[in-house]
VEXVEX-344909 format. One record per residue (C-alpha): x, y, z. Coordinates in nm, 4 decimals. Each point is the difference from the previous one (the first is absolute). Layout:
BEGIN
@xx: X	yy: Y	zz: Z
...
END
This chain:
BEGIN
@xx: -1.4157	yy: 7.3059	zz: -1.8330
@xx: -0.0848	yy: -0.2964	zz: 0.0941
@xx: -0.2214	yy: -0.1130	zz: 0.3606
@xx: 0.3218	yy: -0.1761	zz: 0.1517
@xx: 0.1528	yy: 0.3370	zz: -0.0342
@xx: -0.2834	yy: 0.2128	zz: 0.1108
@xx: 0.0030	yy: -0.2497	zz: 0.2290
@xx: 0.3175	yy: 0.1186	zz: 0.1859
@xx: -0.0608	yy: 0.3030	zz: -0.0291
@xx: -0.3211	yy: -0.0338	zz: 0.1685
@xx: 0.1812	yy: -0.2191	zz: 0.2843
@xx: 0.3093	yy: 0.3047	zz: 0.0217
@xx: -0.2938	yy: 0.2196	zz: 0.0728
@xx: -0.2242	yy: -0.0924	zz: 0.2113
@xx: 0.0706	yy: -0.0465	zz: 0.3623
@xx: 0.1094	yy: -0.3846	zz: 0.0756
@xx: -0.2719	yy: 0.0059	zz: 0.3357
@xx: -0.2892	yy: 0.0984	zz: -0.3535
@xx: 0.1743	yy: -0.1668	zz: -0.2443
@xx: -0.0841	yy: -0.3568	zz: 0.2419
@xx: -0.3769	yy: 0.1193	zz: 0.0534
@xx: -0.0615	yy: 0.0189	zz: -0.3590
@xx: 0.1618	yy: -0.3341	zz: -0.0859
@xx: -0.2512	yy: -0.3047	zz: -0.0143
@xx: -0.0191	yy: -0.1919	zz: 0.3210
@xx: 0.0991	yy: -0.3802	zz: -0.0686
@xx: -0.3057	yy: -0.2116	zz: 0.0954
@xx: 0.0860	yy: -0.2072	zz: 0.3642
@xx: 0.1852	yy: -0.2964	zz: -0.0105
@xx: -0.1511	yy: -0.2740	zz: 0.0810
@xx: 0.1086	yy: -0.1974	zz: 0.3270
@xx: 0.2250	yy: -0.3021	zz: -0.0396
@xx: -0.2414	yy: -0.3008	zz: 0.1338
@xx: 0.2420	yy: -0.2273	zz: 0.2279
@xx: 0.0751	yy: -0.3260	zz: -0.1487
@xx: 0.1576	yy: -0.1865	zz: 0.2911
@xx: 0.2057	yy: -0.3198	zz: -0.0981
@xx: 0.2581	yy: -0.2688	zz: 0.1049
@xx: 0.3454	yy: 0.1037	zz: -0.1018
@xx: 0.3043	yy: -0.1846	zz: 0.0704
@xx: 0.3041	yy: 0.2312	zz: 0.1457
@xx: 0.2111	yy: 0.0634	zz: -0.2614
@xx: 0.3283	yy: 0.1092	zz: 0.2089
@xx: 0.1522	yy: 0.1339	zz: 0.3322
@xx: -0.0594	yy: -0.2471	zz: 0.3696
@xx: -0.3484	yy: -0.0510	zz: -0.1350
@xx: 0.1102	yy: -0.1904	zz: -0.2924
@xx: -0.1927	yy: -0.2885	zz: -0.1353
@xx: -0.3125	yy: 0.0334	zz: 0.2486
@xx: -0.3492	yy: 0.1051	zz: -0.0818
@xx: -0.1610	yy: 0.3615	zz: 0.0844
@xx: -0.3868	yy: 0.0096	zz: -0.0632
@xx: 0.0217	yy: 0.4149	zz: -0.0732
@xx: -0.1460	yy: 0.1997	zz: -0.2974
@xx: 0.3179	yy: 0.0890	zz: -0.2190
@xx: -0.1035	yy: 0.2754	zz: -0.1773
@xx: 0.0431	yy: 0.2328	zz: 0.3369
@xx: 0.3380	yy: 0.1156	zz: 0.0748
@xx: 0.1228	yy: -0.1238	zz: 0.2628
@xx: -0.1551	yy: -0.3341	zz: -0.1126
@xx: 0.1698	yy: 0.0105	zz: -0.2573
@xx: 0.3359	yy: 0.0335	zz: 0.1741
@xx: -0.0695	yy: -0.2675	zz: 0.2600
@xx: -0.0078	yy: -0.2311	zz: -0.2933
@xx: 0.2698	yy: 0.0878	zz: -0.1438
@xx: 0.1779	yy: -0.0214	zz: 0.3011
@xx: 0.0784	yy: 0.3491	zz: 0.0459
@xx: -0.2208	yy: 0.1243	zz: 0.2711
@xx: 0.2284	yy: 0.1562	zz: 0.2915
@xx: 0.3310	yy: -0.1280	zz: -0.1693
@xx: 0.1193	yy: 0.2141	zz: 0.1878
@xx: -0.0665	yy: -0.1840	zz: 0.3386
@xx: 0.1828	yy: -0.3750	zz: -0.0728
@xx: 0.3531	yy: 0.1555	zz: 0.0116
@xx: -0.0034	yy: 0.1513	zz: 0.3002
@xx: -0.1212	yy: -0.2854	zz: 0.1948
@xx: 0.2206	yy: -0.1974	zz: 0.1813
@xx: 0.0930	yy: -0.2815	zz: -0.1663
@xx: -0.2256	yy: -0.3452	zz: 0.0832
@xx: -0.0448	yy: -0.1367	zz: 0.1772
@xx: -0.1829	yy: 0.1758	zz: 0.2366
@xx: 0.0162	yy: -0.2316	zz: 0.3376
@xx: -0.3129	yy: 0.1415	zz: 0.1540
@xx: -0.3589	yy: 0.1302	zz: -0.0811
@xx: -0.0658	yy: 0.3079	zz: -0.3157
@xx: -0.2684	yy: 0.1202	zz: 0.0393
@xx: -0.1918	yy: 0.1754	zz: -0.2890
@xx: -0.2257	yy: 0.3453	zz: 0.1139
@xx: -0.2120	yy: 0.1063	zz: -0.2346
@xx: 0.0292	yy: -0.3195	zz: -0.2044
@xx: -0.2704	yy: 0.1569	zz: -0.2927
@xx: 0.0101	yy: -0.3507	zz: -0.2734
@xx: 0.2133	yy: -0.1658	zz: 0.1618
@xx: 0.3142	yy: 0.1061	zz: -0.2664
@xx: 0.2825	yy: 0.0024	zz: 0.2837
@xx: -0.1243	yy: -0.2355	zz: 0.2417
@xx: 0.0428	yy: -0.2344	zz: -0.2743
@xx: 0.3367	yy: 0.1035	zz: -0.0850
@xx: 0.0913	yy: -0.0177	zz: 0.3386
@xx: -0.0896	yy: -0.3387	zz: 0.0071
@xx: 0.1667	yy: -0.0697	zz: -0.3468
@xx: 0.3357	yy: 0.1836	zz: 0.0966
@xx: 0.0479	yy: -0.2574	zz: 0.3152
@xx: -0.1123	yy: -0.2934	zz: -0.0600
@xx: -0.0079	yy: -0.0386	zz: 0.4585
@xx: -0.1714	yy: 0.3374	zz: 0.0665
@xx: -0.3411	yy: -0.0265	zz: 0.1741
@xx: -0.2014	yy: 0.3223	zz: -0.1281
@xx: -0.2918	yy: 0.2116	zz: 0.1482
@xx: -0.1953	yy: 0.1826	zz: -0.1801
@xx: -0.2247	yy: 0.2916	zz: 0.1281
@xx: -0.2850	yy: 0.2126	zz: -0.1594
@xx: -0.3145	yy: 0.0528	zz: 0.1171
@xx: -0.1370	yy: 0.1044	zz: -0.3218
@xx: -0.2676	yy: -0.2748	zz: -0.1407
@xx: 0.0429	yy: 0.0320	zz: -0.3366
@xx: 0.3734	yy: -0.0359	zz: -0.0209
@xx: 0.0016	yy: -0.3135	zz: 0.2602
@xx: -0.2414	yy: -0.1769	zz: -0.2070
@xx: 0.2207	yy: 0.1083	zz: -0.3168
@xx: 0.3002	yy: -0.0761	zz: 0.2401
@xx: -0.1428	yy: -0.3827	zz: 0.0516
@xx: -0.0783	yy: -0.0803	zz: -0.3638
@xx: 0.3702	yy: 0.1292	zz: -0.0671
@xx: 0.1229	yy: -0.2545	zz: 0.2778
@xx: -0.2090	yy: -0.2587	zz: -0.1230
@xx: 0.1706	yy: 0.0067	zz: -0.3515
@xx: 0.3531	yy: -0.0442	zz: 0.1847
@xx: -0.0571	yy: -0.2702	zz: 0.2030
@xx: 0.3000	yy: -0.0752	zz: 0.0790
@xx: 0.1252	yy: 0.3636	zz: 0.1491
@xx: -0.3670	yy: 0.0523	zz: 0.1240
@xx: 0.0715	yy: -0.2805	zz: 0.2797
@xx: 0.1878	yy: 0.1833	zz: 0.1619
@xx: -0.1784	yy: 0.3282	zz: 0.0081
@xx: -0.2491	yy: 0.1452	zz: 0.2879
@xx: -0.2380	yy: 0.2329	zz: -0.0815
@xx: -0.1349	yy: 0.2118	zz: 0.2630
@xx: -0.3186	yy: 0.2260	zz: -0.0863
@xx: 0.0905	yy: 0.2894	zz: 0.2547
@xx: 0.1803	yy: 0.2923	zz: -0.0103
@xx: 0.2901	yy: 0.1087	zz: 0.1891
@xx: 0.0717	yy: 0.3045	zz: 0.2767
@xx: 0.1061	yy: 0.1441	zz: 0.3448
@xx: -0.3678	yy: -0.1065	zz: 0.1602
@xx: -0.1777	yy: -0.2964	zz: 0.0259
@xx: -0.3381	yy: 0.0538	zz: -0.1043
@xx: -0.2338	yy: 0.1003	zz: -0.3076
@xx: 0.0607	yy: 0.2983	zz: -0.2611
@xx: -0.1831	yy: 0.1611	zz: -0.2704
@xx: 0.1864	yy: -0.1235	zz: -0.3373
@xx: -0.0826	yy: 0.1798	zz: -0.3228
@xx: 0.0085	yy: -0.2651	zz: -0.3284
@xx: -0.0414	yy: -0.0732	zz: -0.3157
@xx: -0.1885	yy: -0.3545	zz: -0.1344
@xx: 0.1342	yy: 0.0222	zz: -0.2892
@xx: 0.3284	yy: -0.1838	zz: -0.0667
@xx: 0.0065	yy: -0.0064	zz: -0.3499
@xx: 0.0305	yy: 0.3765	zz: -0.0857
@xx: 0.3029	yy: 0.0085	zz: 0.2507
@xx: -0.2014	yy: 0.2104	zz: 0.2198
@xx: -0.0231	yy: -0.2688	zz: 0.3121
@xx: 0.3842	yy: 0.0688	zz: 0.0533
@xx: -0.1197	yy: 0.3674	zz: 0.1813
@xx: -0.1928	yy: -0.1407	zz: 0.3093
@xx: 0.1017	yy: 0.1594	zz: 0.3126
@xx: -0.1259	yy: 0.1022	zz: 0.3862
@xx: -0.2201	yy: 0.2822	zz: -0.0002
@xx: 0.2445	yy: 0.1412	zz: 0.2567
@xx: 0.3545	yy: 0.0740	zz: -0.1817
@xx: 0.0581	yy: 0.2117	zz: -0.2880
@xx: -0.0366	yy: -0.2022	zz: -0.3192
@xx: 0.2426	yy: 0.0917	zz: -0.3159
@xx: -0.2776	yy: 0.1255	zz: -0.2255
@xx: -0.2758	yy: 0.3074	zz: 0.0794
@xx: -0.3180	yy: -0.1553	zz: 0.1564
@xx: -0.1694	yy: 0.1583	zz: -0.3310
@xx: 0.1842	yy: -0.2965	zz: -0.1772
@xx: -0.1123	yy: -0.3004	zz: 0.2572
@xx: -0.3619	yy: 0.1120	zz: -0.0647
@xx: -0.0475	yy: 0.0181	zz: -0.3927
@xx: 0.2172	yy: -0.3332	zz: -0.0063
@xx: -0.3284	yy: -0.1485	zz: 0.2154
@xx: 0.2130	yy: -0.0769	zz: 0.3169
@xx: -0.2619	yy: -0.0389	zz: 0.2977
@xx: 0.0989	yy: -0.0615	zz: 0.3728
@xx: -0.0677	yy: -0.2871	zz: 0.2420
@xx: 0.1343	yy: -0.1378	zz: 0.2815
@xx: 0.2980	yy: -0.2379	zz: 0.0709
@xx: 0.2089	yy: -0.1987	zz: 0.2824
@xx: 0.3121	yy: 0.1632	zz: 0.0898
@xx: 0.2983	yy: -0.1551	zz: 0.1656
@xx: 0.3530	yy: 0.1089	zz: 0.1408
@xx: 0.2756	yy: -0.2662	zz: -0.1170
@xx: 0.1598	yy: -0.0056	zz: 0.3142
@xx: -0.3566	yy: -0.1513	zz: 0.1391
@xx: -0.0646	yy: -0.2313	zz: -0.2874
@xx: 0.3328	yy: -0.1084	zz: 0.0136
@xx: -0.0001	yy: -0.0801	zz: 0.3400
@xx: -0.3876	yy: -0.2041	zz: -0.0337
@xx: 0.1078	yy: -0.1889	zz: -0.3256
@xx: 0.3758	yy: -0.1067	zz: 0.2098
@xx: 0.2173	yy: 0.0848	zz: -0.3588
@xx: 0.3714	yy: -0.0252	zz: 0.0143
@xx: 0.2210	yy: 0.2783	zz: -0.0679
@xx: -0.1651	yy: 0.2977	zz: -0.3200
@xx: 0.2856	yy: -0.0248	zz: -0.2784
@xx: -0.1380	yy: 0.2574	zz: -0.2501
@xx: -0.2870	yy: 0.2041	zz: -0.0689
@xx: -0.1973	yy: 0.2048	zz: -0.2647
@xx: -0.2203	yy: 0.2674	zz: 0.1013
@xx: -0.2395	yy: 0.1566	zz: -0.2398
@xx: -0.2871	yy: 0.1668	zz: 0.1910
@xx: -0.0661	yy: 0.3010	zz: -0.2151
@xx: 0.0717	yy: 0.2580	zz: 0.3328
@xx: -0.0038	yy: -0.2321	zz: 0.2708
@xx: 0.3569	yy: -0.1194	zz: -0.0104
@xx: 0.0938	yy: 0.1699	zz: 0.2871
@xx: -0.2992	yy: -0.1255	zz: 0.2796
@xx: 0.1207	yy: -0.4031	zz: -0.1406
@xx: 0.3417	yy: 0.0971	zz: 0.0943
@xx: -0.0677	yy: 0.1815	zz: 0.3319
@xx: -0.2491	yy: -0.3358	zz: 0.0644
@xx: 0.3441	yy: -0.2632	zz: -0.0553
@xx: 0.2305	yy: 0.2061	zz: 0.2001
@xx: 0.0673	yy: -0.3722	zz: 0.1868
@xx: 0.0864	yy: -0.1709	zz: -0.3075
@xx: 0.2287	yy: 0.2816	zz: -0.1396
@xx: 0.1924	yy: 0.0671	zz: 0.3312
@xx: 0.0193	yy: -0.4014	zz: 0.0242
@xx: 0.0702	yy: -0.1250	zz: -0.3563
@xx: 0.0692	yy: 0.2960	zz: -0.2333
@xx: -0.1336	yy: -0.1034	zz: -0.2502
@xx: 0.0577	yy: 0.1372	zz: -0.3598
@xx: -0.2834	yy: 0.2496	zz: -0.0969
@xx: -0.1362	yy: 0.0740	zz: -0.3383
@xx: -0.2673	yy: 0.2706	zz: 0.0436
@xx: -0.1482	yy: 0.2743	zz: -0.2609
@xx: -0.0316	yy: 0.3042	zz: 0.1777
@xx: -0.2994	yy: 0.1687	zz: -0.0843
@xx: 0.0593	yy: 0.4204	zz: 0.0957
@xx: 0.3239	yy: 0.2087	zz: 0.1649
@xx: -0.1874	yy: -0.0052	zz: 0.3246
@xx: -0.0374	yy: -0.4552	zz: -0.0147
@xx: 0.3750	yy: 0.0214	zz: -0.0986
@xx: 0.0681	yy: 0.2107	zz: 0.3447
@xx: -0.1846	yy: -0.2177	zz: 0.2095
@xx: 0.1138	yy: -0.3287	zz: -0.1331
@xx: 0.3541	yy: 0.2105	zz: 0.0689
@xx: -0.0437	yy: 0.0783	zz: 0.3459
@xx: -0.0921	yy: -0.3430	zz: 0.0443
@xx: 0.2606	yy: -0.2563	zz: -0.1350
@xx: 0.3098	yy: 0.2455	zz: 0.0355
@xx: -0.0051	yy: -0.0477	zz: 0.3604
@xx: -0.0246	yy: -0.3349	zz: -0.0546
@xx: 0.3379	yy: -0.0548	zz: -0.1818
@xx: -0.1595	yy: 0.0341	zz: -0.3395
@xx: 0.1991	yy: 0.1118	zz: -0.3410
@xx: -0.2389	yy: 0.1125	zz: -0.2685
@xx: 0.1147	yy: 0.0338	zz: -0.3347
@xx: -0.2794	yy: 0.1504	zz: -0.3104
@xx: -0.0928	yy: -0.2675	zz: -0.2866
@xx: -0.2022	yy: 0.1845	zz: -0.1782
@xx: -0.1074	yy: 0.3606	zz: 0.0264
@xx: -0.3329	yy: -0.0652	zz: -0.2848
@xx: -0.1532	yy: 0.4216	zz: 0.1029
@xx: 0.1406	yy: 0.2533	zz: 0.2709
@xx: -0.2585	yy: -0.1649	zz: 0.2027
@xx: -0.0004	yy: -0.3504	zz: -0.0031
@xx: 0.2713	yy: -0.2959	zz: 0.0291
@xx: 0.1713	yy: -0.2913	zz: 0.0587
@xx: 0.2667	yy: -0.0626	zz: 0.2554
@xx: 0.1600	yy: -0.2333	zz: 0.1321
@xx: 0.1419	yy: -0.0772	zz: 0.3885
@xx: 0.2350	yy: -0.2095	zz: 0.1522
@xx: 0.1926	yy: -0.0089	zz: 0.3564
@xx: 0.2760	yy: 0.2702	zz: -0.0519
@xx: 0.3505	yy: -0.2084	zz: 0.0910
@xx: 0.1458	yy: 0.0148	zz: 0.3466
@xx: -0.3408	yy: 0.1168	zz: 0.1178
@xx: -0.2163	yy: -0.2097	zz: 0.3090
END
């Protein structure tokens, strides 16, 4: 009887759990080194722009391909948008640059409290000076009160973990143990209400708001109720929990918003778009 036949019989007789224990354990894979480089974006609203990213990583690979968050762009109103565009949770600048590219007249304000992300964001702006001329970066978090809060963040942009920064008082999408293992650390950040910034900086109409703040989306909206009531900007929000979705609904529905699901991701995390319902005040 051949060795292959004996192995097949053994697999049938040995319980699966024991069989897994008997198999030799392969050596752990060596971590892949991050190698950021400048890449030309191949398609999508940012086609022809340049980004400094590690294109071996899934999200950055999609950015270079022009397919990252591709479901967002068809859901937005057709430009020109006739007002300010706010990119809240701007990460390395992909969306802010795309907004500027889609509407040649748009002024974009990008909010990002993680210094590692803002450093890379500014590098990406420098690679695209024509678009960068219409993008303002504000290194702060947004919320429902002015002050200072604790912020949990990673300094590592190139392994994609820096995209998970979150205010410590919110419920983020992953277990806290995951953030601890990934080297996240806690610092203090300045937090402002959008309504107060709009008044202090004499903003005109706000036309569009993209929000991706890892569980604090309802806090951002609460601090912007004046803008929402006055301008009814189109909203594109990544919602990070079922509880957060309930809080978002409680703020937006009384203000006359209709909410539509764009992408489900996983059961407790989704992208939505919100816009003024027809006939609402």
